[in-house]
C-alpha positions as CSV (number, residue, x, y, z in Angstrom):
1,M,24.9,18.6,10.8
2,I,26.3,15.1,10.3
3,A,29.0,15.9,13.0
4,R,26.2,16.3,15.5
5,I,24.9,12.7,15.0
6,H,25.9,10.6,18.0
7,Y,27.8,7.5,16.9
8,A,25.3,5.4,18.9
9,W,22.9,5.9,16.0
10,I,25.6,4.5,13.6
11,I,26.0,1.6,15.9
12,L,22.2,1.0,15.8
13,V,22.1,1.2,12.0
14,L,25.0,-1.2,11.7
15,S,23.5,-3.7,14.2
16,F,20.2,-3.4,12.4
17,L,21.9,-4.2,9.1
18,G,23.8,-7.2,10.4
19,V,20.8,-8.7,12.1
20,L,18.7,-8.0,8.9
21,A,21.1,-9.9,6.7
22,V,22.0,-12.9,8.9
23,Q,18.6,-13.5,10.5
24,G,16.9,-12.9,7.2
25,V,18.8,-15.9,5.9
26,R,17.8,-17.9,9.0
27,L,14.1,-17.0,8.6
28,S,14.1,-18.1,4.9
29,F,14.1,-21.7,5.9
30,G,10.4,-22.1,5.1
31,A,10.9,-21.1,1.5
32,Y,13.2,-24.1,1.1
33,I,11.0,-26.8,2.6
34,E,9.1,-27.9,-0.5
35,P,12.2,-27.7,-2.8
36,W,14.2,-29.8,-0.4
37,E,11.4,-32.3,0.0
38,A,11.4,-32.7,-3.8
39,E,15.2,-32.7,-4.2
40,F,15.9,-35.2,-1.5
41,A,12.7,-37.3,-1.5
42,A,12.0,-36.3,2.1
43,N,8.8,-35.8,4.1
44,R,7.8,-32.7,6.0
45,G,8.8,-34.2,9.3
46,Q,12.3,-34.9,8.1
47,I,12.9,-31.4,6.7
48,S,11.3,-29.9,9.8
49,L,13.8,-31.8,12.0
50,I,16.7,-29.9,10.3
51,S,15.0,-26.6,11.3
52,A,14.5,-28.0,14.9
53,V,18.2,-28.9,15.2
54,S,19.1,-25.4,13.9
55,F,17.0,-23.8,16.6
56,I,18.6,-25.9,19.3
57,V,22.1,-25.1,18.1
58,Y,21.2,-21.5,17.8
59,G,19.7,-21.4,21.3
60,V,22.6,-23.2,22.9
61,T,25.3,-21.0,21.3
62,V,23.6,-17.7,22.0
63,P,24.4,-17.7,25.8
64,I,27.9,-18.8,25.0
65,F,28.3,-16.0,22.6
66,G,26.7,-13.7,25.2
67,K,29.7,-14.5,27.5
68,L,32.3,-14.4,24.6
69,V,31.2,-10.9,23.8
70,D,32.2,-9.9,27.4
71,R,35.7,-11.2,26.7
72,F,36.3,-10.5,23.0
73,G,33.9,-7.7,22.2
74,V,30.9,-7.4,19.9
75,V,32.9,-6.6,16.7
76,R,34.9,-9.8,16.6
77,V,32.0,-12.1,17.5
78,F,29.5,-10.4,15.3
79,S,31.7,-10.1,12.1
80,L,33.3,-13.6,12.3
81,C,29.9,-15.2,12.7
82,I,28.6,-13.3,9.7
83,L,31.5,-14.7,7.7
84,L,30.8,-18.3,9.0
85,T,27.2,-18.0,8.1
86,G,27.9,-16.8,4.6
87,A,30.5,-19.5,3.9
88,S,28.2,-22.4,5.2
89,T,25.2,-21.0,3.3
90,V,27.2,-21.0,0.0
91,C,28.4,-24.6,0.7
92,T,24.7,-25.6,1.2
93,A,24.4,-25.5,-2.6
94,L,26.7,-28.5,-2.8
95,A,24.4,-30.7,-0.6
96,S,23.3,-34.0,-2.1
97,E,21.9,-35.7,1.0
98,T,19.6,-34.5,3.8
99,W,22.4,-35.1,6.3
100,H,24.5,-32.6,4.4
101,L,21.7,-30.0,5.0
102,M,21.7,-31.1,8.7
103,V,25.4,-30.4,9.1
104,L,25.7,-27.3,6.9
105,Y,22.4,-25.5,7.9
106,G,21.4,-27.3,11.1
107,I,24.8,-27.0,12.8
108,I,27.4,-24.8,11.1
109,S,25.1,-22.0,9.8
110,S,23.2,-22.1,13.1
111,I,26.4,-21.4,15.1
112,G,26.8,-18.4,12.9
113,F,23.2,-17.4,13.5
114,G,23.9,-17.5,17.3
115,G,26.9,-15.2,17.1
116,A,25.2,-12.7,14.8
117,S,22.1,-12.6,16.8
118,G,20.0,-10.0,18.5
119,V,21.6,-10.9,21.9
120,V,25.1,-9.9,20.7
121,A,23.7,-6.8,19.0
122,T,21.7,-6.0,22.1
123,V,25.0,-5.8,24.1
124,A,26.3,-3.3,21.6
125,V,23.1,-1.2,21.8
126,T,23.2,-1.4,25.6
127,N,26.8,-0.2,25.7
128,W,26.0,2.8,23.4
129,F,22.6,3.9,24.7
130,A,22.1,5.2,28.2
131,A,18.8,6.7,27.1
132,R,16.1,5.7,24.6
133,R,17.0,2.0,25.0
134,G,13.4,0.9,24.5
135,F,13.3,2.6,21.1
136,A,16.8,1.2,20.2
137,Y,15.7,-2.3,21.2
138,G,12.6,-1.9,19.0
139,V,14.6,-0.7,16.0
140,L,17.1,-3.6,16.5
141,E,14.3,-6.1,16.6
142,A,12.9,-4.6,13.5
143,G,16.1,-5.8,11.8
144,F,14.7,-9.4,12.1
145,A,11.5,-8.2,10.5
146,A,13.3,-6.3,7.8
147,G,15.3,-9.4,7.0
148,Q,12.0,-11.3,6.8
149,M,10.5,-8.7,4.5
150,I,13.5,-8.5,2.1
151,I,15.4,-11.7,2.2
152,V,12.5,-14.2,2.7
153,P,10.4,-13.1,-0.3
154,A,13.6,-12.6,-2.4
155,S,14.6,-16.2,-1.5
156,L,11.1,-17.4,-2.4
157,F,11.2,-15.8,-5.9
158,L,14.9,-16.8,-6.4
159,I,14.1,-20.4,-5.7
160,H,11.2,-20.5,-8.1
161,G,13.1,-18.5,-10.8
162,L,16.7,-19.9,-10.5
163,G,16.5,-22.9,-8.2
164,W,17.4,-23.4,-4.6
165,Q,21.1,-23.9,-5.2
166,L,21.6,-20.5,-6.8
167,A,19.4,-18.9,-4.2
168,V,21.6,-20.0,-1.3
169,S,24.7,-19.2,-3.3
170,I,23.5,-15.6,-3.9
171,T,22.5,-15.0,-0.3
172,G,25.6,-16.5,1.2
173,T,27.9,-14.5,-1.1
174,F,26.0,-11.3,-0.1
175,L,26.9,-11.9,3.5
176,I,30.6,-12.5,2.7
177,I,31.4,-9.6,0.3
178,V,29.0,-6.9,1.6
179,I,27.9,-7.4,5.2
180,F,31.0,-8.9,6.7
181,P,33.4,-6.0,5.8
182,I,30.9,-3.3,6.7
183,I,30.5,-4.7,10.3
184,L,34.2,-5.4,10.7
185,L,35.3,-1.9,9.7
186,F,32.7,0.4,11.3
187,L,31.1,-1.4,14.3
188,K,32.6,-0.4,17.6
189,N,32.4,-2.2,20.9
190,R,32.0,0.7,23.4
191,P,31.9,4.5,23.3
192,E,35.3,4.5,24.9
193,D,36.7,3.1,21.6
194,K,35.9,6.5,20.0
195,K,36.5,8.6,23.2
196,M,32.8,9.2,23.6
197,Q,30.1,8.9,26.2
198,P,26.9,6.7,25.7
199,L,24.0,8.5,24.2
200,G,22.1,10.2,27.0
201,A,24.8,9.7,29.6
202,G,24.1,11.9,32.6
203,E,20.6,12.8,31.6
204,H,17.7,12.5,34.0
205,S,15.6,9.4,34.2
206,S,13.2,8.9,31.3
207,P,9.6,7.7,31.3
208,R,11.0,4.3,30.4
209,E,12.9,4.1,33.6
210,D,9.9,5.1,35.6
211,A,7.7,2.6,33.8
212,V,10.1,-0.3,34.2
213,Q,10.9,0.7,37.8
214,E,7.6,-1.0,38.7
215,V,9.1,-4.5,38.1
216,R,12.5,-3.8,39.7
217,P,13.2,-6.3,42.5
218,A,13.0,-4.6,45.9
219,P,15.3,-6.6,48.2
220,A,18.9,-5.7,47.6
221,S,19.9,-9.0,49.1
222,E,18.7,-10.7,45.9
223,Q,21.2,-8.8,43.8
224,S,24.6,-10.4,42.9
225,P,27.7,-9.6,41.0
226,P,27.6,-9.9,37.2
227,S,29.1,-13.4,37.1
228,G,27.9,-16.6,35.6
229,R,27.3,-18.2,39.0
230,G,25.6,-15.1,40.3
231,S,23.5,-14.7,37.2
232,M,22.1,-18.2,37.6
233,R,20.4,-16.9,40.8
234,A,18.1,-15.0,38.6
235,L,16.3,-18.3,37.9
236,G,14.8,-18.0,41.4
237,S,12.9,-14.8,40.5
238,R,9.2,-15.0,39.7
239,V,9.6,-12.3,37.0
240,F,12.3,-14.4,35.3
241,W,9.8,-17.2,34.7
242,C,7.0,-14.9,33.8
243,L,9.3,-13.6,31.0
244,F,11.0,-17.0,30.2
245,L,7.9,-19.1,29.7
246,P,6.1,-16.6,27.4
247,F,9.3,-16.1,25.5
248,F,9.4,-19.9,25.0
249,I,5.9,-19.8,23.6
250,C,6.9,-16.8,21.5
251,G,9.6,-19.0,19.9
252,Y,7.1,-21.8,19.4
253,T,4.6,-19.7,17.6
254,T,6.8,-17.3,15.5
255,T,10.2,-18.5,14.3
256,G,9.2,-22.1,15.0
257,L,5.7,-22.5,13.6
258,M,5.1,-19.5,11.4
259,D,8.5,-18.8,9.9
260,T,9.0,-22.5,9.2
261,H,5.5,-23.6,8.0
262,L,3.6,-20.5,6.9
263,I,4.8,-20.7,3.3
264,P,4.1,-24.4,2.8
265,Y,0.7,-24.0,4.7
266,S,-0.2,-21.1,2.3
267,H,0.7,-23.2,-0.7
268,G,-1.2,-26.2,0.7
269,I,-4.5,-24.3,1.0
270,G,-4.2,-23.2,-2.6
271,H,-2.5,-19.8,-2.6
272,S,0.0,-19.0,-5.4
273,V,3.6,-18.1,-5.0
274,E,2.7,-14.5,-5.7
275,V,0.0,-14.3,-3.0
276,T,2.2,-16.1,-0.5
277,G,5.1,-13.7,-1.3
278,V,2.8,-10.7,-0.8
279,A,1.5,-12.1,2.5
280,V,5.0,-12.8,3.8
281,G,6.2,-9.3,2.7
282,L,3.3,-7.6,4.4
283,L,3.8,-9.6,7.6
284,A,7.4,-8.5,7.7
285,A,6.5,-4.9,6.8
286,F,4.0,-4.7,9.7
287,N,6.5,-6.6,11.8
288,I,8.9,-3.6,11.4
289,I,6.0,-1.2,12.4
290,G,5.2,-3.4,15.3
291,C,8.8,-3.6,16.5
292,V,9.3,0.2,16.4
293,L,5.9,0.9,18.0
294,S,6.6,-1.7,20.7
295,G,9.9,0.0,21.5
296,I,8.3,3.4,21.7
297,L,5.4,2.2,23.9
298,S,7.9,0.3,26.1
299,D,9.4,3.7,26.9
300,R,6.1,5.1,27.9
301,W,3.8,2.3,29.1
302,N,3.9,-0.7,31.4
303,P,5.9,-3.2,29.3
304,A,4.2,-6.2,31.1
305,L,0.7,-5.1,30.0
306,L,2.1,-4.4,26.5
307,L,3.4,-8.0,26.4
308,G,0.1,-9.4,27.4
309,L,-1.7,-7.4,24.6
310,L,0.8,-8.5,22.0
311,Y,0.5,-12.2,22.8
312,A,-3.3,-11.9,22.7
313,L,-3.2,-10.2,19.3
314,R,-1.0,-12.9,18.0
315,A,-3.5,-15.5,19.2
316,L,-6.4,-13.7,17.4
317,S,-4.4,-13.5,14.2
318,M,-3.8,-17.3,14.2
319,V,-7.6,-17.9,14.7
320,I,-8.0,-15.9,11.5
321,L,-5.3,-18.0,9.7
322,L,-7.2,-21.2,10.4
323,F,-9.9,-20.0,8.0
324,A,-7.7,-18.0,5.5
325,V,-8.6,-19.9,2.4
326,D,-9.6,-16.5,0.8
327,P,-6.5,-14.4,0.1
328,V,-8.1,-11.4,1.8
329,W,-8.1,-13.2,5.2
330,L,-4.5,-14.3,4.6
331,I,-3.6,-10.7,4.2
332,V,-5.5,-9.7,7.3
333,F,-3.7,-12.4,9.2
334,A,-0.3,-11.2,7.9
335,I,-1.0,-7.6,9.1
336,L,-2.2,-8.6,12.6
337,F,0.5,-11.2,13.1
338,G,3.1,-8.9,11.8
339,L,2.2,-6.2,14.3
340,A,2.7,-8.7,17.2
341,D,5.4,-10.9,15.8
342,F,8.8,-9.7,17.0
343,A,7.3,-6.8,18.9
344,T,7.4,-8.9,22.1
345,V,11.2,-8.7,22.2
346,A,11.6,-5.0,23.0
347,P,9.4,-5.0,26.2
348,T,10.9,-8.4,27.3
349,T,14.4,-7.2,26.8
350,L,13.6,-3.9,28.5
351,I,12.2,-5.5,31.6
352,A,15.1,-7.9,31.8
353,S,17.7,-5.2,31.3
354,V,16.4,-3.3,34.4
355,H,15.2,-6.1,36.6
356,F,18.4,-8.1,36.1
357,Q,20.8,-5.2,35.7
358,S,23.1,-6.5,38.5
359,Y,23.6,-9.7,36.6
360,S,25.4,-10.5,33.4
361,L,22.9,-9.1,30.9
362,G,24.4,-11.1,28.0
363,L,24.0,-14.3,29.9
364,V,20.5,-13.6,31.3
365,I,19.1,-12.6,27.9
366,G,21.0,-15.5,26.4
367,I,19.1,-17.9,28.7
368,F,15.8,-16.3,27.6
369,T,16.9,-16.7,24.0
370,L,17.8,-20.4,24.7
371,G,14.2,-20.9,25.9
372,H,12.9,-19.1,22.8
373,Q,14.9,-21.3,20.6
374,I,13.9,-24.5,22.3
375,G,10.3,-23.4,21.7
376,S,11.2,-22.6,18.1
377,A,12.7,-26.1,17.7
378,L,9.5,-27.7,18.9
379,G,7.4,-25.3,16.9
380,A,9.2,-26.2,13.8
381,W,9.4,-30.0,14.3
382,L,6.1,-31.0,16.0
383,P,3.8,-29.3,13.4
384,G,5.9,-30.9,10.7
385,L,5.3,-34.3,12.3
386,M,1.6,-33.5,12.7
387,H,1.4,-32.6,9.1
388,T,3.1,-35.9,8.1
389,W,0.6,-37.8,10.2
390,T,-2.6,-36.0,9.4
391,G,-1.9,-34.0,6.3
392,S,-3.0,-30.8,8.1
393,Y,-1.7,-28.0,10.3
394,F,-5.1,-27.5,12.0
395,D,-4.2,-29.2,15.3
396,A,-0.8,-27.4,15.4
397,F,-2.5,-24.0,15.1
398,V,-5.0,-24.8,17.8
399,I,-2.3,-25.8,20.2
400,A,-0.4,-22.6,19.4
401,I,-3.5,-20.4,20.1
402,I,-3.9,-22.0,23.5
403,L,-0.2,-21.5,24.4
404,L,-0.5,-17.8,23.3
405,V,-3.4,-17.2,25.7
406,I,-1.3,-18.7,28.5
407,A,1.6,-16.4,27.5
408,S,-0.7,-13.4,27.6
409,M,-1.9,-14.2,31.1
410,L,1.6,-14.8,32.5
411,S,2.9,-11.5,31.1
412,V,0.0,-9.5,32.6
413,S,0.7,-11.3,36.0
414,I,3.9,-9.3,36.3
415,H,2.4,-6.8,38.8
416,P,3.9,-3.4,39.7
417,R,5.8,-3.3,42.9
418,K,4.8,-0.6,45.4
C-alpha cells in the first residue's frame, strides 16, 4: 500500500515539517519580549524594532530566494537556510546587548527565515502537484500554524522554566540536528528527480481550476515570459493590487501585531502564563483547521469571496479581543482569529498561481510576501511604540480592525470575468 503513495505527498509532509520548525521559531518572538526587556533594560518600542527589522529582512530576502530556487533548487536553498537559522538561534543565547539581538535575530536568523519560507516550499509543492494544489497550499500554510501551536507555547514554558538563553539553545539545536538532515536527505526538487510525473498530471480540470478561471486575465497580450523583467509587468494588473494590499494588511494584523504582541498584551490585562499559553495553543490549533479548510474551500468556491470572509472574521475577532479581560473571551478570540489567521494564504496563492501563471511564480509570490512582511514590520513596531507612549494597545487594535475591513472589501472586489 505504501508503494502506491505518490511521492508528492512525502514532499508535502517534508515541506510542512520544515515550515513548522523554522517559522515556529520565527513566530516565537512575542514570548521573548518581556524577558528581553528585563534582561537588557529596554522598552517595548526598542524590542519591537528588532522584530520590525526581522520582518523587513525576511521580506526582502524572500523574492531573492524565490529566484535562487529557480537556479539552485528547493533542496539546497531550504536546507541551508534551516542550518543558518539554527546556528544563529543558538548564538542568540550569547547576546549581552540589544544590538546583538538585532544582528543575530533581526538580520542573520531572518535571512534563514526567508530561505526556509512558505514561498520556497510553495515552489516545491507547485512542482509536485498538478492537481489538488489548493489543498496542498492549505496544508503547507498549516505548517506555520503547527509551528505556532507547538513551538510558541513550548518556548513560552521553556523561558519561564529554564530561562530564555536555554530556550533559544534548545530550539536552535533542534533545527540543526533534526530538521536540517531530514530536509537535505529526503526533499526532492522536481518529480523528474525520481523519474515521476506530478500528482494528477494529465487529469481533467478540477473544480479549483474552474473556480479560479474567473479571475484569469483575458487579454493574451498582457502575458509575458517568466522572467524578472516580464514578471514586473504584473504590477499593472488590478488583481495584483487587490491581492497585494490585503496581504500587506494581513501581515500587519497577524505576524506583525498578534504574533509579536498578543502574549505581552495578554499578560498586561492580567492573564497568567498558563491561560496565555492555552490561548496561543488554541489559536494555533484552529489556525491549522482554518488553513486546511481554506485550502479545501479554495478548490471548490470563489477564492476572492473566501478571502473577503476571512478578513471580516479576523476583524470581528479583534473586536472581541479589545474586551477580553475575562479568560473566556480570550479563548473565543483565539478560536475565531485562529480560523482566519493564516487561512488567507491558500486562496491568495491559488489566485496568484493561476492569474500570473505566465510569470515567474516564485518572484510574484515573493513580491506579495515582501508586502506582507513590510506590513508585519509596521504591525510589530508601531503598536510597540504606541504602547510605550500610551501604555495601551487599544489604539493599535482599532487601527487594525479598520484595515481589515478595507482588506475584506478589496478582496471581494475581485469580480469574476465573463
